[in-house]
C-alpha positions in Angstrom: 25.0 -8.9 26.0 22.1 -6.8 27.3 20.5 -3.9 25.5 22.1 -0.6 27.0 18.9 1.0 24.9 15.3 0.4 26.3 13.2 -1.3 23.6 15.7 -3.3 21.7 16.3 -6.7 22.1 17.7 -8.8 24.8 20.1 -11.4 24.8 22.7 -13.3 22.8 23.2 -13.7 19.1 22.9 -17.3 18.1 23.3 -16.9 14.4 24.4 -14.3 11.6 23.3 -14.1 8.1 23.7 -12.2 4.8 20.7 -11.2 3.8 17.0 -11.1 5.5 15.4 -14.3 4.2 18.2 -16.4 5.8 17.3 -15.2 8.7 14.1 -15.5 8.3 14.5 -18.8 6.8 16.4 -19.8 10.6 13.6 -18.4 12.6 10.7 -20.2 10.4 12.6 -23.2 11.2 12.9 -22.8 14.8 9.1 -22.3 14.6 8.8 -25.5 12.6 10.6 -26.8 15.2 8.6 -26.2 18.1 11.4 -23.6 19.6 9.3 -20.9 21.7 10.2 -17.9 19.0 9.2 -15.1 21.0 12.6 -15.4 22.9 14.0 -14.6 19.3 14.7 -10.8 17.2 15.8 -10.3 14.4 17.9 -7.3 14.4 19.7 -5.7 11.0 23.0 -4.3 11.6 25.4 -1.8 9.4 22.6 0.0 8.1 23.0 2.1 5.0 20.2 4.0 3.5 20.2 3.7 -0.4 18.7 6.4 -2.6 18.0 5.7 -6.1 17.6 8.6 -8.7 14.6 7.4 -10.4 14.5 10.6 -12.8 14.2 14.5 -13.0 10.8 16.2 -11.4 8.6 18.2 -13.4 5.8 20.6 -13.5 4.6 18.1 -15.7 5.5 15.0 -13.2 4.7 17.2 -10.2 1.3 17.9 -11.4 0.4 14.5 -13.2 1.7 12.4 -10.0 -0.6 15.2 -7.8 -3.6 14.2 -10.0 -3.2 10.2 -10.1 -3.0 10.7 -6.0 -6.1 12.9 -5.5 -8.2 10.3 -8.3 -7.1 7.5 -5.8 -8.0 8.9 -2.9 -11.2 10.7 -4.0 -12.4 7.1 -5.6 -11.8 5.6 -1.5 -14.0 9.2 -0.6 -16.5 8.6 -3.0 -17.0 5.0 -2.5 -17.7 5.7 1.2 -20.1 8.2 0.9 -21.5 6.0 -1.8 -22.4 3.6 0.9 -24.5 5.9 2.9 -27.3 6.7 -0.3 -29.7 5.0 -2.6 -29.4 7.8 -5.0 -26.7 9.3 -6.9 -23.9 7.3 -5.9 -22.2 7.4 -8.9 -22.4 11.2 -9.2 -21.0 11.4 -5.5 -18.3 8.9 -7.1 -17.0 10.9 -10.0 -17.4 14.3 -8.6 -15.1 12.9 -5.5 -12.8 11.9 -8.0 -12.8 14.6 -9.8 -12.7 16.8 -6.8 -9.8 15.2 -5.0 -8.0 14.6 -8.6 -7.8 18.8 -8.6 -7.1 19.5 -5.3 -4.0 17.2 -5.2 -3.0 18.1 -8.4 -3.1 21.9 -7.2 -1.4 20.4 -4.1 1.5 19.5 -6.1 2.2 21.9 -8.0 2.6 24.3 -4.8 4.7 21.7 -3.2 7.2 22.0 -6.0 7.0 25.3 -6.4 8.0 25.6 -2.9 11.0 24.0 -3.2 12.5 26.3 -5.5 14.4 23.7 -7.1 16.3 22.4 -4.3 15.3 19.2 -5.1 14.4 18.5 -9.2 14.5 14.9 -8.9 12.8 12.2 -8.2 13.6 8.8 -6.3 12.9 5.4 -4.1 14.7 5.3 -0.8 15.4 2.1 1.0 16.9 1.1 4.2 19.1 -1.9 3.8 21.4 -3.8 6.1 24.9 -5.3 6.0 23.9 -8.4 8.0 20.9 -10.2 10.2 21.7 -11.4 13.5 18.9 -13.7 15.3 18.9 -12.4 19.0 18.1 -15.2 21.7 16.8 -15.4 25.2 19.9 -16.7 27.3 17.8 -19.7 28.8 17.2 -20.6 25.3 19.9 -19.9 23.0 22.1 -23.1 23.6 18.9 -24.9 21.9 18.3 -22.5 19.6 22.5 -23.0 18.3 21.8 -26.5 18.2 18.8 -26.4 16.2 20.4 -23.9 13.6 23.7 -26.1 13.0 21.0 -28.8 12.7 19.6 -26.4 10.3 22.9 -25.7 8.1 24.0 -29.5 8.0 20.2 -30.2 6.4 20.8 -27.5 4.1 25.0 -27.5 3.3 25.1 -23.8 3.7 27.8 -24.4 6.8 27.2 -23.3 10.1 25.5 -20.0 11.4 28.0 -17.5 11.8 28.2 -16.5 15.5 29.0 -13.2 16.8 
């Protein structure tokens, strides 16, 4: 199968797996067998975006989140600036943490205010695939299928699913 979209993998499917670790294990096995893995690609299909709501967003959480982010950013900047001075490096680091925390806390509060109550919750998003296909260039596909069949016999998981 040739990919109609530039940049997407070309070739044919030599194995289909229910989860990414199984597809990764198949490619790792092929690498261990000295297979030219640069001819492979793992492609996730049937994509879903899952957003798990983790809590209610409040003014306090917006301020605290900005404060924590700013403190870390300020620490990083302060450490970098502290590398270029012989004296007062501790004061530079502490002031960077303080100013970073204050600035990002204000930024977090302004950002929360601008949402106008349209998104008063926190969440984590992840994209997951329903299946993972291992694509291989045509000239190496038969060898890849044979090796993957050998892997499935060794692990007792059955044969890799075809296209």
